[in-house]
C-alpha positions in Angstrom: -0.1 0.1 -0.2 1.3 3.3 -0.9 1.6 6.2 1.4 -1.6 8.1 -0.3 -3.6 4.9 0.3 -2.3 4.3 3.6 -3.5 8.0 4.7 -6.7 7.3 3.1 -7.2 4.1 5.2 -5.9 5.9 8.4 -8.8 8.9 8.0 -11.4 6.2 6.6 -11.2 4.2 10.0 -10.7 7.5 12.2 -14.0 8.5 10.2 -16.0 5.1 10.8 -15.2 5.2 14.4 -16.1 9.0 15.5 -19.6 7.9 13.6 -19.9 5.2 15.8 -19.2 7.1 18.8 -21.1 10.0 18.1 -24.0 8.9 16.8 -26.7 11.6 16.6 -24.4 14.1 17.6 -23.9 14.9 14.1 -25.9 16.9 11.9 -28.6 14.7 10.6 -30.1 14.2 6.8 -32.4 11.2 8.1 -35.7 12.6 9.6 -38.1 10.5 11.8 -40.9 11.1 8.9 -42.7 7.7 9.3 -41.5 7.1 6.1 -39.3 4.4 4.6 -35.9 6.1 5.1 -33.5 5.9 2.4 -29.9 6.4 2.1 -28.5 6.5 -1.6 -25.3 6.5 -2.4 -24.6 9.1 -5.1 -27.1 10.5 -7.6 -28.8 7.9 -9.9 -29.6 5.6 -7.0 -30.7 8.5 -5.3 -33.3 9.6 -8.3 -33.9 6.0 -9.2 -35.3 5.5 -5.4 -37.2 8.5 -5.6 -38.8 7.6 -8.5 -39.7 4.2 -6.9 -40.5 5.2 -3.5 -42.7 8.2 -4.2 -44.5 9.6 -1.5 -43.9 6.7 0.9 -40.2 7.0 1.7 -37.5 9.9 2.8 -34.5 9.4 0.7 -31.0 11.2 1.4 -28.3 11.5 -1.3 -25.1 10.8 0.4 -23.2 12.9 -1.9 -23.8 16.5 -2.5 -24.7 18.4 -5.6 -21.8 19.0 -7.9 -19.7 16.7 -6.7 -17.8 14.1 -8.7 -18.5 10.4 -6.6 -15.2 8.6 -7.7 -13.0 9.4 -4.8 -15.6 10.6 -2.3 -15.4 9.2 1.1 -18.1 9.4 3.4 -18.4 11.7 6.4 -18.9 10.8 10.1 -22.7 12.1 9.8 -23.3 9.7 6.6 -22.2 6.5 8.5 -24.5 8.0 11.5 -27.3 8.1 9.0 -26.8 4.8 7.5 -26.9 3.7 11.2 -30.4 4.9 11.4 -31.8 4.3 7.7 -34.1 1.3 6.8 -32.4 1.0 3.6 -29.0 1.6 1.7 -29.3 2.0 -2.1 -25.9 1.8 -3.8 -25.1 0.8 -7.3 -22.0 -1.6 -6.9 -19.6 -3.1 -9.3 -16.6 -1.1 -7.9 -18.4 2.4 -8.1 -18.4 3.0 -4.2 -14.6 1.5 -3.5 -16.1 2.3 0.3 -19.5 0.5 0.6 -18.4 -2.7 1.6 -16.1 -1.4 4.3 -18.8 0.7 5.8 -21.5 -2.2 5.7 -19.1 -4.3 7.9 -18.7 -1.6 10.4 -22.6 -1.1 10.6 -24.5 -2.1 14.0 -27.8 -1.6 11.8 -29.4 -4.8 12.0 -32.6 -4.2 10.2 -30.8 -2.4 7.3 -32.1 -3.6 4.0 -29.2 -3.2 1.6 -29.8 -3.0 -2.0 -26.7 -3.8 -4.5 -28.5 -2.5 -7.6 -26.1 -3.6 -10.0 -26.5 -7.5 -9.1 -27.9 -9.6 -12.1 -26.0 -7.2 -14.5 -23.4 -8.4 -16.7 -20.0 -6.4 -16.1 -17.8 -5.2 -18.5 -14.2 -5.2 -17.8 -12.3 -1.9 -17.1 -9.5 -1.1 -20.0 -6.4 0.0 -18.8 -3.9 2.2 -20.6 -0.5 1.2 -20.9 1.4 3.8 -21.3 4.6 4.1 -18.8 4.3 7.4 -17.3 0.5 6.8 -16.8 0.9 3.1 -14.8 0.8 4.8 -11.5 -2.5 7.0 -12.0 -4.1 3.6 -13.4 -3.2 1.8 -11.0 -4.8 4.1 -8.5 -7.9 4.1 -10.3 -8.2 0.6 -10.7 -8.7 0.6 -7.2 -12.2 0.9 -7.5 -12.1 -2.7 -8.9 -11.8 -4.6 -12.3 -14.9 -3.9 -13.9 -16.6 -0.7 -15.5 -19.0 0.4 -12.8 -21.0 2.8 -15.0 -23.8 0.5 -15.5 -26.6 3.0 -15.3 -25.6 4.8 -19.1 -27.6 1.6 -20.8 -30.9 2.2 -20.3 -31.4 -1.6 -19.9 -29.3 -1.6 -17.3 -30.7 1.2 -15.1 -34.2 -0.6 -15.8 -32.6 -3.9 -13.8 -31.0 -1.5 -11.3 -34.0 0.1 -10.6 -36.0 -3.5 -10.1 -33.1 -4.0 -7.6 -33.8 -1.0 -5.6 -38.0 -1.8 -5.9 -37.4 -5.1 -4.7 -35.3 -3.9 -1.4 -38.1 -1.4 -0.8 -40.5 -4.4 -1.0 -38.4 -6.4 1.7 -38.2 -3.7 4.0 -42.0 -2.3 3.5 -44.0 -5.1 2.2 -47.3 -3.5 3.0 -47.1 -1.0 -0.1 -45.5 -3.5 -2.2 -48.1 -2.9 -4.7 -47.3 1.0 -4.7 -43.8 0.1 -5.0 -44.6 -2.5 -7.9 -46.8 0.3 -9.8 -44.0 3.1 -9.6 -41.2 0.1 -11.0 -43.5 -0.6 -13.8 -44.5 3.1 -15.0 -40.8 4.1 -15.1 -39.7 0.0 -16.4 -41.9 1.9 -19.7 -39.9 4.8 -19.6 -36.4 2.9 -19.8 -38.0 0.5 -22.5 -39.1 3.8 -24.6 -35.5 5.6 -24.0 -33.8 2.2 -25.2 -35.5 2.2 -28.4 -35.4 5.9 -28.8 -31.3 5.5 -28.8 -31.4 2.7 -31.1 -33.7 4.5 -33.7 -31.4 7.2 -33.6 -28.1 5.7 -33.4 -28.3 3.0 -35.7 -28.4 4.9 -39.2 -25.7 7.3 -38.4 -22.6 6.9 -40.4 -20.1 7.8 -37.7 -19.3 5.2 -34.7 -16.5 6.6 -33.0 -16.9 8.8 -29.6 -13.7 10.7 -27.9 -15.2 11.2 -24.1 -13.0 12.7 -21.5 -13.3 9.6 -19.4 -14.3 6.1 -20.1 -17.7 6.2 -18.5 -19.6 5.4 -21.6 -18.7 1.5 -22.1 -22.2 0.2 -21.2 -23.8 3.1 -23.8 -21.8 2.3 -26.3 -21.7 -1.4 -26.1 -25.6 -1.2 -26.4 -25.4 1.1 -29.3 -22.7 0.2 -31.6 -20.5 2.8 -30.7 -16.6 2.5 -30.3 -15.6 5.1 -27.0 -11.9 6.3 -26.8 -11.0 7.8 -23.8 -8.9 10.3 -23.0 -8.4 9.3 -19.1 -9.4 6.2 -17.8 -12.1 4.8 -15.9 -11.5 7.7 -13.0 -11.6 11.3 -14.2 -9.0 12.9 -12.2 -6.5 10.4 -13.6 -4.0 12.6 -16.0 -3.3 11.3 -19.6 0.2 11.3 -20.5 1.9 13.0 -23.7 1.7 9.1 -25.5 -1.8 8.8 -24.4 -2.8 12.5 -25.8 -0.8 11.8 -29.2 -2.4 8.4 -29.4 -6.3 10.3 -28.7 -5.2 13.2 -31.1 -4.4 10.4 -34.1 -7.4 8.8 -33.4 -9.6 11.7 -34.1 -7.9 12.6 -37.5 -8.0 9.3 -38.4 -11.4 8.7 -37.4 -12.9 12.2 -38.5 -14.2 12.8 -34.9 -16.2 16.2 -34.9 -16.8 16.6 -31.2 -14.7 16.0 -28.0 -16.9 15.1 -25.0 -16.0 16.5 -21.8 -18.9 16.3 -18.5 -20.1 18.9 -16.3 -17.9 17.8 -12.8 -14.5 17.7 -14.5 -12.3 20.4 -15.7 -12.4 20.7 -19.5 -9.0 21.6 -19.9 -7.6 18.0 -21.6 -10.7 18.0 -24.0 -10.0 21.7 -25.0 -6.7 20.8 -25.6 -7.3 17.5 -28.1 -9.9 19.8 -29.8 -7.6 22.7 -30.5 -5.2 20.1 -32.1 -7.8 18.1 -33.7 -10.1 21.1 -35.1 -12.9 19.7 -33.3 -15.4 21.1 -31.2 -16.5 20.4 -27.5 -19.7 19.1 -25.6 -20.8 18.0 -22.6 -21.9 14.2 -22.4 -22.9 13.5 -18.7 -22.5 10.4 -17.1 -25.1 11.2 -14.3 -22.1 10.5 -11.9 -23.6 13.9 -10.5 -26.0 16.8 -11.1 -25.5 20.3 -10.0 -27.3 22.5 -8.1 -28.8 24.4 -11.0 -29.6 21.5 -13.0 -31.2 20.0 -10.1 -33.2 23.7 -9.8 -34.4 22.9 -13.4 -35.9 19.9 -13.1 -33.3 17.6 -14.7 -33.4 13.8 -14.0 -32.2 11.1 -15.4 -34.3 10.9 -18.3 -34.0 14.5 -19.4 -30.2 14.3 -19.0 -30.3 11.2 -21.5 -32.3 12.9 -23.8 -29.7 15.5 -23.9 -26.8 13.3 -24.1 -29.0 11.9 -27.2 -29.3 15.0 -28.9 -25.4 15.4 -28.5 -24.5 12.0 -29.6 -26.5 12.5 -32.7 -25.2 15.6 -33.8 -21.5 14.4 -33.0 -22.0 11.5 -35.3 -24.0 12.5 -38.3 
């Protein structure tokens, strides 16, 4: 274990210990509302939980708006809230690198845990081999060997929502019919979105997508696209000069018109490649989190995925 990871482990252990000792002494997100209390690990899990739970649940998103979730760690108050929650929803597949360690520390024996990616066929994460970037890639793959961004395929997102629904039914069987009805409503919306992606992207002549970080493997696999990531599965890894040259060559050879970046990460590298190749830049949202402004505007999984489809269509025409 290197010094950075050792320090993370020490700080994480300290946070867990403090939570167990202090409990209700921290600022609380979970209120005793009489509803099923749900802690969601990050935005898509929060959004799916809200859609399934409706007015029968009180859902707290553990990660603040505008925060990139890959390297986020739970605070003392988050662990204290998990001790009081009825349900914990997380995506899994290595996205929440902290989840298993936290769950082992909890004394809450009544907590229902939903690993939403359960049952989804996972894709192996792609590693870059450039020498100068090996340490950064090694850090990145501490999240696991698989690509965790399963929710960017609507078919996978539908499975995740079903797993969340099943957890709510287990924790609150009296409202099974309510949760089931909500699930069926949104299952239909996922099917419609999937069909729209297929119908829109299938006839387009270009199939190559260049993105800031490799979050779109499941989406590309579902719709016959090829993803070239400037950076790896973690958006804060830095591409070395060899990787930059490789991406620039790919853009030129495949006549890529648009370099995609995302809201929660600096666009600097994407802008550099766009300048070198004559391409433009555009946002392609991996839905790892929404900003305060997006939430204020009423954006959700479906509206963001519709916007993603619009910019993909423009880029690939």
